[in-house]
Structures are given as C-alpha cells and as structure tokens.
N, C-alpha and C positions, 0 to 999 in steps of 0.2 A: 504494500500500500504506500502511495506517495506521501511525502510530508504534508502537502496541502490537504489530502484526504484525511490524514490522521488529525490535523488541526480542526478541520470541519467536523469530524466525528466527535471530538472533545467539545467543541463549541456548542454543538447541538444539545448537550446536557442542560445548558442554561435555559433556553426557551422551553424545553420540556418541563423543567422544574417550575418555571414561571406559570405555565398553563395549569399544571397540576395544583399549584397553590391558589391561583386566581379562581379556577373553576370549582375548587373543593370537590372534585369528582374522583371517585374510586378508580374509574377506568383510566383517567389521565395519570393518576398516581401510579397505577400498575404499569402503564406505558413507560413512565419515567424510571421506575425500578427495573423493569425488564431491559431497558436501554443501558442503564448503568451496568447491569450484569453482563451484557454483551460486550461492552467496551472493556470491562474488567477482564474478561476472558481473553480478549485480544492482547491486552498488555501483560497478562500472565504468559502468554505464548511468546511475546517479545522479550520477556525477562526484565521488564522495567518495574522493579519493586516499588520505587517511589510513587509512580502513577497508580500502581495497584493499591498501595496504602491509602492514597487520597480518595480513590473511588470507593474503597471499603468504608472509609469514613462517611462519605456521602450516603452510601447504602445504609449504614447504621443510623445516621441522623434522619433519613427519610423525609417526611413532611415537617419535621421539627426544625430543619435547617432554616437559616435566614437567607434571604435572597442575596444579600451582600456577601455572605460567607461562601455561598455556592459560586457566585461570580468571581470572587477572589481565588477560589480553588481552581475553577475552570481556567482562568487567565494564567495561573501558576503552571498548570499542566501543559498549557499551550507553550509556555516558555521552555519547559522541560523537553517537549517534542522538538522545538526549534534547536535547542542545544544538542539534543541527541543527534540530529542530522549534521550539525556543525562538527561535533566530535568525530563522527564517522568520516566526514570529509577530510578533517585534519589528520586523522589516524593513518590514512592511506596516501597522504601527500608525500611525494619524494623530493 
C-alpha cells in the first residue's frame, strides 16, 4: 500500500468517529470500531507497534474518547507513517 493510501486510511478514522458521536447511533459506532480493527490488523502485519498501540487505545476508549484527542492521535499516526517512509528511503540510500 502506498504512503498516500496509508495516510488516507488513518485519516478516515477521524470522520468516522465524528459521525458516530454526532449521530449517537449504534451502527455508526460499530462502523467506527470495525474500521479501527481493520486498520489495527494492517499495522500488526506491518510490524508498527507504535501505531498499533495508538489504535488499541482508540478501540479501548470507544465513544468515550474526545474529538480533540482522536484528532491528535490521528495526526500523530499520520506523522509516524510519513517518517516510516522517510526512514525506509534513507535506509537504502547509497
């Protein structure tokens, strides 16, 4: 998966959370939780423990999380993905 697609996948967490909280709908909350689980599994496969830990935290908080906290975590994960790509590029530079 390209870096842009990984960033988009992580960013999608925020609007899903916002809809779930705004609508106060069980289905929207279940969609949010299911999406978090899917993204978590992707990052377990990539071996990125820091992103996995952050997603587990969001899963644990569920609808008790605050919007600003979810936003902060999402933006932090995006930075980690961007650094992951930079690190990969620099590691193989000759």
